[in-house]
N, C-alpha and C positions, 0 to 999 in steps of 0.2 A: 745517549741523549735521549730525553723524552720527545716524541713527536707532537707538534701542535697541529690539531685538526681544526679546519674552519667550519663554519655552520653548515655550509652545503656539503661538507665531507663527512657528515655524521654516518651515513650509511657505510661508507668505506671504513670508517673507524671502528664500527661495530664488527664488520667482517674481519678486520685485521686483528681485533682483540680475540676473535674466535681462532684465528690462525695461531696467535700466541699462545692461546690456552692449549691447543692441540700440540703445538711444538713442545710445551712443557710436559704433557701427558706422555708424549712419545719417549721422553727421557727416561720415564719409569717402566713404560709398557714394553720397551724394547725397540731396537732399530728397525725402521721400515714399516711398523705397524700402521701408522697414520699418514705415511708419505703421499698416498694417492689422494687422501682427502685434503691434505694441506696444499698439494699442487694444484688441485681443482679450485680451492678457495682463493689461492693466489691469482690464478689466472682470471678469476671472476673479479677480484679486486682491482686488477690492473685495467680490466674492461671498463669497470665502473668509473675508474679515475680517467681514463682516456675519454670516455663519453662525457663526463662532467666538465672537463677542462676544454672540451671542443665547443661547448655552447654556453660559456660564462657570459652574464650580463655585466653591465658596467659596475654594478655595486659589488658583485662577486669578484671581479677583477680589482676593485679598490681593496678588498679584504686580502686578496693574494698579494697585491703591491705593498701592503703593510705587514705582511706576514714576518713574525719575529725571527724566523730562521732564514729569511732571504739574504743572499750575499750583500755585505756592506762594503763601504769604500776601502776599508782596511784589507778586506779579502781580495778585492780586485787589484790592489796595489801588491799584495803578497804574491798572487798568482801571475800577474800580467807585467809588473814593472820590476826590472833588475835594477840593482844598485840604487834603490830609492833613497833619497836624502830629504827628510822633511825640513821645511824652512818655516820658521816661526815668526809671529808677530806682524803688526801693521806699521811698525816704527812711529806709531802716534800714541796708542793707548794700551794695547796688550795683545795677547795670543788668544784667539777664539778657537776652541778645539771642536766646534760644531762644523767648521769648514777647515779642512785640512789641505795642504798642498805641499809640492816639493819638485825636485828633478829626479829623473832617472832614465832608464832605457827600456823602450818598448820594441822587442824584437830586434835589438841592436841600435835602434834609432833614438838619440837623445830627445826627451820631451819634457814639458812641464805637465804635471797632473794636479788637477784641483778638484775636490769634491766634498760633499756632505757626509758626515758620519753621525749616526743616531745612537750608536752604542747597543750593546747586546744584553747585558746584566745591569742591575741596579747601579752599581758604581760606575760603569762605563757610560750609562745613560745620563747620570748626572754630569759626569766629566764633559761629555759632548753635547750637553743641553738637548738631548732627544733630537738633535739635528736642526734645532732652530738656531740659525746663525745670527750673531749681533753684528753692529755696524763695523766692529774691528775685523770680523771675519771677511767681509766684502772689501774692506780696504786691504786686507792681505791678499786677497784674490787679485786685486788691481795691481798690487806690487809684483806678484808673481807673473801676471800677464806682461807687465812692462819688462821684467827680467827675460821673459821668453822672446819677446820682440827685440830686445838689445842683442841677444845671441843667436837669433834666427831659429828658435825652436818651436815646433808645433805644440798646440795646447789641447790636452784632453781633458774634458770636464765630465764628471759623474754626478748626477743630480739625484738626490734622494732626500727630500725635505717636505714637511707639510706647509712650510713658509718660514719667513724670517721672524726672529724673536720680537713679540709685540709689547714687552714690558716697558715700564716707565724709563728705566736707565737706558734702555735701548733707543727709545725716542729721543731722550735728552742728548744722546751722543749722535743723533742724525742718521737713523737707519734708512730713512726714505732717500736722503741724499747719497748714502753709501751705496744703496741699491742702484741708483740712477747711475752713479759714476762707474759702477762695475759693469752694468749693462753697456754703457757707452763704450768702455774699454773693450768689451767683447766685439762690439759691432765695428770698431775702428782699428782693430788688430791688423798689423801687416803681416802676420804669420797665419798659416792654416789653423783652424780650431774646429774640433769635432766634440759634440756634446752628446752624452748617452743618458737617457733617463732610465735609472735602473730600478727604481720603485715608485715613490711618490713625487711627482713635480708639481709643487704648490706654490702658486702665487708669484709675487716679485722675488721671493727667496730663491725660487727656481730659475726664473728668466735672468737673474743677475749673472749667472755663469752659463747660461744656455743661448746667448745670442751668437751662435756659431755658424760656420759655413754650411755644416751639415748637422742635423739634429736627428738622432737616432733614438729609438724606444724599445725596450724589451716588450715581448708580446703581451705580458699581463701587467704591465706598469701603467700608470695613469699620468695625465698632465692636465692641469686646470688652473683657472684664475683664483679659486678659492676651494677649500675643502667642500665636499658635498654636504656635511653637517652645517657648516657655515653658510652655505647658500640657502639651505632650508630655513635657517634661523633668520636671515636677512630678508629673503624674498617671500617666504611663506609664514613669517612669524612663528616658526616652529609648528605650524599646523599639519605638516606632511613629515616625510622622513628623509634621512640622508640618502636612502636607497632610491627614493623618487627623484631627488635632485641629482643623483649620479647618472641615472638614466636619461634626464632631460638635458644634462650639460654636455654630452658627447665627448667624455673624457677617456675613452678606451683607446688603445693604440690603433685599432682598425678605423675608428671614426676619425681620429686625429690624421691618419694618413690620407683618408679619403678627402678630408678638407685641406690637405697640403699644409698642415701646421708642423707635422714631422715629415722627414724624408724617407725613413726606412724602419721597417719592424725587425728586431732581432728575434728570431725563434727561441723559445724556452722549451726545456724537456717536459714531457707529459708530467703533470703535477706541479709545475712551476719551477722557478729558478732554484728554489731551496731543495728541491727534491733530487737534483744532480748537479752539484756545484762544478765538478770538472767539465761537464758538457756545456754548461752555462758560460764558463770562462772561455772555453774554445769557440763558442759561437760569438761572444763579445770581441774576442781578439781578432778573429777573422774579419768581422765587420769593420773594426777600427783600421785594421791594415788596409783593407780595400778602399776606405773613405780617404785616408791619408794618401795613399798612392794616386787617388784621382785629383788630389790637390797639389801634388808635387809639381814644382816648376812654374807655378802661377806667380806673378808679380804682386807686390803689396797692393797695388792700385786694382788689379783684377780681383784679388781676394775680397777687397772692401765692396767692390761693385756687386760681386755675386752674392755678398751678404745682404747688402741694401735691396737688391732685386728680390732676394728670397723673402725678406720680411715684409716689404712693401706689397707683395703679392697676396699675403694672407688676408683673407676676408673678401677677396674679389669673386671667389667661387665657391663660397661656403654653402654646404648642402642643408 
């Protein structure tokens, strides 16, 4: 599979191209001829990647959060959820594949899982509408949360969307109302819910399934009321850049944690979640298990109170 390099990774890409070239030459020059040079270049590339990812700014983190090879909802389900059964449709209009959900087992524990899916190639991106959920997607989420409450199952939400779909048909079918209903259901659930922002957490399309007891975020993910490009367009009439907006909006995981908008940062491997899927999955699984364990045994009333206290506190201590 071809690697996708981001703009700030160009020096690393050039170095790894040299490594690839030397590796091909070594096949014809004989075994071991270029081993020392290749090993030296690999060590240098690893150091460059480690240095680059240790000081990413908000715009660079936005690029990493949108990386095409970053693990998607279907990957998390495949790796973390056993016996997953997808449940389709909102029982009103149709089945939105931008927001997927179902039941399964997380480390032996029955759970309901809901999340955005962007798709990876052209066909799947069209199928999943690039992760832009329509009203029926959020109504499906409400249906699944009601099912979780009925059977006493915890809810795990995986958020990765630039926002809800803003098309005319979506507006005609009441997308704002559907988002509000989904947000309300999250906040009023009588069972534990944990939300993880795995890539992009954008606008109401994200908060609709992120009104959880515990909101976690991957180290290089972002969470914002609007995409940086949209903020630039609306606030500055396009006179600046998305990069300027990203830096001003405090959308990185570290800034969000400092402002108590998220509760925990899940570390990513050096090079981002896409560079080591196995390690990423292990980190996410461990975080989910710890958070669910911390909510075990709480009454429905206590779970609701903790949620309300958590969200009412946002904004009181913003830096």
